[in-house]
N, C-alpha and C positions, 0 to 999 in steps of 0.2 A: 697425892701431887703435891710437890714443892709450891708454896703460895708464890713464890716469885715467879714461878713456870706459868702460872695462869695470866700473868700479865703480857706474855710473849705475843706478839701478832706476827702470824704466818703470812707473809707476802708470796704470792705464787710468781713464779718466773715467767715471764710472757716472752714467748719468741715472735719477734717482729717478721712473721711471715710474709706480710705485704712488702717490707723493705728486701727481703729475700727473693722474693718474687720478680721485682724490679731488677734487681741484680742480675737473676738468671736470664730475663728477658735481654737484658744489654748484652751480657755475654755471648748469648745466641745470636742476637744482632751482628755482633763483630765478628764473632767466628763464621756465620753466613756470608757477609759482606767480604770477609780476607778469603773464603771459598770460593766465592763468584769471581773474584778479581784473580785469583790464582787460574780458574777455568777459564778467563778472557785471555789471558797470557798463552796459555794453550793453545787458543783457538786462532790467536792471531795470525800464525804463520799459515793456517788454514783457510784464512777468511775468502780468500779468491775462490778456490775450488768448492768452498761450501756454499758461497753466494751463487755461483754458477749452478752448481747442483740444483739449489731451490727453484731459481730460476727455469732450468728445464723442467723439474718436476711440476711446477704451477702449469708450464705449458702443454706438457705431454701426460696430465691426470687424465684426461677423457681417453685417450689410447690406452692407458694402463688399465682403465675401469672396463674398457672391451677386452682386453686381454685376459682378465680376471674372471670375466664371465665365460670367456672360451677354454680357459685351462683350469678354472676353479682352484688354483694353486697361487698364492701371492707372490710365491718365492719365483716360482717358474716364469710368472707373468712378469714381474719386475726384470728377470733376466733377459727375456726376450725383447722389453720394451728397451732396455740399456743397449743391448747390442743394434736395436733398430735406430735409435737415437745417435749412436756412434757413426753407423753408416751414413745418416742424413746429414750430420753437423760436421763431424770431425774430416773425413774423408774428402769432402768439397773444400774445406779449408786448407788442406794440406796442398791438393791439387793447385788452387789458387794461390798459395804461398810460393809453391815452386815456380811458377810462372811469372809471379809479382818479382820475384828475386832479378829473373832475367830480364825482365822489361825495364827495371831500374838502371841495370848495369847499361843496357843499352839508351836508355835516356840519359844518363849521365855522360857518356861518350857522345851523344848526338848535340849536346849542350855545349860540351869542350869545343867539339868541331865549329858549332856556329859561332862560339865567341870567339876562337883564335882567326876563324877566316875573315872575321869582320864582315859578313853578309848583313849582321843586324843594323851595323851602321848605315851601308849603302840601302837597305830596306826603308831604314828611318829618312835618309836623304830624300828618297823618291817620294815621300809624301810630304809636302811641305806645310799641309794643313796641320798634321799631327807632330811635325817633328819639334816644334818648340816645346811642345807640353812633354814629349817623351825626353828632351833634353834637360827640361827642368826636374823631371822626375831621376833622371840619371845623375843629376847634381845632388839633389836632395838626398839620394840613397846610396849612392854609389853602386850603381847598377852592375857593372861589369863585376864587381867585387862580390855584389850578391848573388849573381848568377854563377860565379864560380864557386862559391861557398855552397850552393846549393848543389851543384854538380858532385863537388867532394862530399857531400852527406849522402847523396843518393848512391855513388860508388862504395864508400865505406861503412856506412850505419844502416843503408835499408836491407842489405842482406844479412845482417846480424840481427834485427829485429825480427824478421819473418822466418828465419832459421830454425828448425826444431832443435832444441838442446835437450840433453838429459834432463834438465830442470824442467823444462817444458813438457815433456814426456811423462814425468813422475806428476807433475799438476794435473793432466788429463786423465792420468790413472785414478787419481784420489779425487777428481772431479766426478768420474762414472761410479767410483766407489761409494761414495756419500749418495751419489743418485739411486743407486739400487735398495738403498735402505731408507731412503726419503719415500722412494714410491712403495716400497713393500710395507712399512711400518708407520705410514703418514697417519692412520687412523687412530693408533695408538699413541702418536706424538701429540696429536691434537687434543686427546682426551687428558694427556698428562700436562699439558700446557694449561688447558682449561681448569684443571683440578687446582693447579699452584698460582691461578691469576686471581689479584682482588678483585676483579670485575666482575659482574653479573653476567649469565650465560649469554643472555642479548646483547650486551655491550660486548664481550669478546667475540661471539659471532660477527658484528658489524667490522670490528678492528681485524679480524682475520679476513674477511671478505675485502674490507678496501685494501690490504695489502697485496691480496691476490689479485685484484684489478689493477692497482699500481704494477705488479710484474708483470701481468698479460698486456697492459698498455705500452709498459717500456719496450718490450721483445717486439709486439708487433707492431704498434704505433711509433715506435722510436726506429728500433734497429732494422725491421723488415722494409719499411717506407725509405728508410736512408740507404739500403740495399738496393731497391728498386731505382731510387735516382742516381745511385753511382752506376748501376746497370746502364740506364736510359743515356745519362752522359757520356759514360765510356765507348758504348756502340755510337753513338754520334762521332766520337773522337776516331774511330777506325773508321767510320764511313767517309769521313772528311780527309781520312789519309794522315792524321796527327799521330805524332810517334807517342809510344808507351799508352796505348788507349786502357790496357788493363790497370796500370799503375796510377792514372789520373782518377779513372773509374773507382778505384779503391779510396783514393785521396778525396774525392767528392763525397763518396759514402762516410768517411769518416767525419768530414766536416758536417755534413747533414745531420749528424748525430747530435751536434751542440745547437740548442736553439739559438735563433737570432745569426747563427751562422749558416753555411750552406753551400751547394755546389757551384753558386755563381761567383765565389772566391776562385776557382779554377777556369769555368768556361769564359767569364769576362777578360781575363787576361788571353785566353787562347783566342779568342774571336779578335782582340786587338793585334795579336801576332799575325792572324791570317790577314787582316787589313793593312799592316803595314808591309807583307810578305806579297799584296797586291792581287790577294785573292778575296776580294769584297762579295763575291756570291757565297762563298763557304762561310766567310764572317757573318754574313746577315743569316744564312740557314741556321749557324750555331747559335745565334743569338735568339731567335725565333724558337728554336727547338728549346734553348735554355730557360727561358722566359715562359713559354705556353706550355711545354710538356714538363720539363724536369722541375720549374719551380712551383708547379701547380696540380702535381700527381698527388701530393700530400693531402691535400685539400680532400681529392675523391678516394684515395685509399684509407686515410685515417677512421672516416665514418664506418667504411665497410669492414674494417678489420678489428676496430675495437667498439664500435657501436656507443652504447651509452654508459660504457664504464669510465672510469675517472678520466679527468684530463685537465692537467694542471694548467695554471696560467702561466703565460708565456715567461714573466719574469721569474715567477718561481720555479718554473721548471729550468730555466738557465742556471739558476743558482743551485737547485738540487743536483743537476747532471755535472756542470763544471765543477762545482765545489766537491761533490762525491767524487769524481775523476782526480782531485787535487789531493784529497784526504784517503781515499782509499784505493787508489790505482783504478786498474780497468773495473775491479768489482765495484767502484763508486757509481758507475751506469746503473746499478740495480740498487745497490745501497743508499745512493743520494736519494733518489724519489722515494724510496721505502723509509727511511728514515723522517722524510718530511711527511709523510702521510701518517705514520704513527704518531708522530708530533701532534698534526692537527687534529687526528682522531682523539687523541688523550686531551687535547684543549676541549674538544668538542663534550667530551664525556664529561669535564668538569664543568662546563658552562650547562649542561641540562642538569647535573645536579645542584648547581647552585642555583638555577633558576626553579628547581622544585621547591627546595629550602625557602628561598624568598617567597614564594607563593604559598608555603605551608605557613610561614609566620605572617605574612601580609593579609590573606585573603580572611582569615576569620574576624579580622578588625574591620572589614568593609562593611 
């Protein structure tokens, strides 16, 4: 061996595996985030059908379970369930929508006739006590122009809103297409969701239960109660001989969906209209019915339909519903409360974990 070679120190080449591991994790996280973002963009056009399919699935899961016991085949049970739900939900909706268009057009003509004939001015002049108030409202709001705009809206817009278009038919088809797979594959979906979630099984179960309770409460505690209030208001309009009872019943139901709004926005002006027209008895009946029946039926039905399930504070419910409708459209009626529930649930999980950590650190020193 050459003596000079004996002084050579062989330095091993150290591969920085830790750095490479961190780099790989960063690349994987970036690729995953990009993939999730792309999936989000692809899902956005189907957000409304997917949301309503999920909502219908939560409501009709007990029905699906009974069908699975009867048919012993999840695909057959899901198919029967989807067909039944279609007959229960879609057919009555189409029937109401068709009649709603006709009443909207008739109501627009009735308003135009009243406006052009001047009957409303003579009715106001016949009530000297109410005339100053009505005239002041007319000056502040330009009442004739407002009524004329309302009539034009009813005649030109209401029909197009409820008319079944090709786009709406595709949306209905996609909703029930998603509904079939949600009902059939719900167990596998829950298992996959749980396996991907960083939460513990107990935390995940609690969060899923809260979301299910929120959807159930929104459907039964909000939609069903609002529909009942609209039906009661519309029936009273029909019994008192007011025009377009179906139209105003639907409007009252829509207003009742939004917290702090309600059917009173419709029946109070209707009672005032009856009073100005000299029908004081009908006006009193409408006020009593609206106050004692329509306005309080939710206090009776909500506990019966929802029970001890989640009940959001009125202020939070207002933000969730109205903000959800603004952000997501009609799907926001479900997505708004669900988003709030998930956020509150995650904050609760963080609070519980932080409290546990603090106790672990503090208690040994006590």
